N, C-alpha and C positions, 0 to 999 in steps of 0.2 A: 504494500500500500504506500509506503514511504517513497519507494522508487517511482510509482505512478504520480504521486504528488509532486515530487521533485522535478520530473520531466515536464509536467503540465505547468508548473509555476515558472520554470525557465522559459518555456514557449511563450507564456503570457507576459514575460518581462519582469517577473518577481523572483525573489529568492525565498527559500524555505528555511525557517529556523524551528528547531524542535525543543520544546520545554517539557522534559519528562518529570514525572512524579512517582513516588512510591505509594503503596497502598495506605501508608500511615500519614501521608501528606494531606493537607486540606486543599482540594482542587479549586475551591473558591478563592483562596489566598493566591494561588498561582495565577488565576485570571486577573485578580486585582493588581498584582504586580505588573502584568502586561499592560493593563489600562493606565497605571500610574507612570510607567516608563514612556508611554506614547511612542513606542518604537516600531509599531506594526500597523499595517494597513487593514488587517483582518485576521480573524482567528478561526481555527478548526478545533473543535472540542470533541473528545472521545470518551468512551466508557460512561455513558449516561446512566444515571440512577433515577429512581422514582422521585418526581417533583424536583428535578435537578435545578438547584438555585442558580447555576451559571447561566442558564438560558434567560431567566428574568433579569439578571444583572446586566448581561450584554444587550438585551433589548432596551433596558432603561438607560444605559450609557450610549445607546445608538452606535455601538461598535459593529461593523460588518462581521458576521460570523456564519458558520455552517456547522451543524452537529453531525458527527458520524454516529448515528443511532437516534432513538426517539425517547421522549419522556412523557409522562402522563400529565401534561399541563394544558389547560384550556386556553392556550395562546398560540397563535400562528408563528412559526419560526422555520427557517430553512434547515432541511436535513437531507442527508443521503443515508440510507439504511439497507441492510440485507434482510430479507423476509424470513427471519428466524422462526416465526410462528408456523409459516407454511412448510419450511424445511422439516421442522420437528413433526408436524402433522403427517407429512408424506412419509417420513422415515418410520413413524409408528405404524402407519397403514401398510407399508411394504413389509414390515416385520410380521404383522398380522397375516398378510398374504402367505407368508412362509409357515403359518401355523402357530406362531408365537402368541401366547397370552400373558406370560410372565415377562414383561418388557421393562428393562432397566433404562434409566435416563440419566445422563451426565449433565449437570448444570454448573455454572460458575456461582459466585456468591449470590445470595438471595436478592441483594439490593441492585444487582446488575440487570438493567432493563432487557438486554438481549436474552438473558436466562429466563426472565419473566415471560417473554414472548415464546420461548421454546416450551416452557411448561404449559402455557395456554394451548399451543398446538398439540402437544402430547395429550393433554386432558380432553381436548375436543375429539381426537381420534378414539381415545378409550371410551368416552361417553357414547359416541356413535355406535361402537361395537358392543356396548353394554357390559364392558369389563370394568369392575371397580378398581380404583387406583390404590395400590399398596405403597404407602409412603416410604417403606423401607427400601424400595427399589429406586428411589430418587436420591441422587447424590449431589451435594453442593460442595464446592471447593475450587481451588485454582487448577486442579488436575494437571499436576506435573506427571511425568511417567511413573514416578515412585508412588505418589498418592493415588493415582488411578489404579495401579496394580494392587495396592493394598486394599482399596475400596472394593474392587471387583472380586478379588480373592475372597473377601469376607462374604460377599453375596453368593459366590459359588460354593462356599462351605455350608450354606443354609440347607435345611431339610427340603425346601422347595425353591431351588435356585432359578435364576432367570434363564429363559431360552432365547431371548433377544436383547440387544443392546443398541441404544441410540447414543453414539459418542459425541461429546462436545467439540472435539478438535483432534488434531493428529497426535498430540501428546497423550491425550486420554485414550486414543486408540492403541498406541504402542504399549501403554501400561496394561490395558485389558488383554492384549495379545500375549503379553508376558505371563499374566495370571493364568490364561488358558493353557499356555504351553507347560507351565509348572504342573498342571493337573492332567496333562496328556489329552486335553480336549482340543477339538479342531473347530476354528471359525468356519461358518458355512454349513456345518453339519450338526455339531453338538450345540453350538450357540451361533445364531445369525446376528450379523452386525451391519448397521448402517452408520456412517460417520459424515460429519461435515469436514471437508478437506480443502483448505485454501492454498496448499502447496503442491498438490498432486502427488503427495508422498505415497498414498495408498496404492496407486497403480504400480509402484515398484516393489510392493511386498508380495511374497509368495503365499498369499492368503486370499480367500474369497470374500472381499469386502465390497459392499455397495456404498456409493459415495454421492454426496451432494457437494459439488465443487463451486467455488465462488472466485471470480477473477478479481483479486484484491488490487492488482495494478489498475484495473479499470475503475474500481471504487475510488482509488486515490486520485485518478484523473478527474473523475466526476466531482469529487469534493472541491478541487481547486477551481473547476469551471463554475460551480455554483457560487463559490466565494468571490471569484472575480466579478461575476454578475452583480453580487450584492455591493461590492466596492464601487463599481461603476454606476450603479443605480440603486441606492439604498432604499428608495421609496417604491421600487418596482414590485411586481408580483413575488410573493414568497414561494420559492421553488421547493418542492418536496419530491424525493425520488426513492422508490422502493425497488430494490434489485432482487431478482429471483436466483435461487441456487439451481444449478444444472445437474440433473441426476445421471449418474453413470452406473449401470448394473455391474455387479461383480462378475468376473469372467469365470 
């Protein structure tokens, strides 16, 4: 995504500066520092949370910005987002088509709006199929390879283990595959897996994995295009873009 943003900014005559924060940092303070410095023409904000205060702050300060993601505010603001709700819905339905009823779901931290969207899509698919949600099958975390492996191994050790898994990302996938391998289980037969994959890593794995891929370089380009439009025309129409994941069946 950063590569796409960099190239699009350069093409438009801008340079891209990245201000990173840790999970312990206050994201509002980071935005306030940028506003006080007055060193930027516009901002791209990421990792939106419920009622994200940065959106209201930037609107009040009339700073051109675009969000990568959405928040639940009754205010129009520009955003580019990936349709995580539809991706999770389709992943769950495809696992059901494989005969899975015990379907595990990987999410990031509960405050993360992308995870809230994924949970909504999963819940909709389960409700349509008349399958009650087992909260023990829903995992929240940052899902490094290690944490994913530990979480999924605990699920596999249960008396009624999952037969399907919707992975949050590539690191979550690698951890889950490690847990399966330790137990001598095979993806695609013992446990069916659908993952979101933004790096196309899954296609190089010797495992039968179904994938929703997202072109993150294109997301980065689109973010800069929307921001440039806001910089040039702050009072123009508020542009909102929702990008779909592209499904690739496991071979």
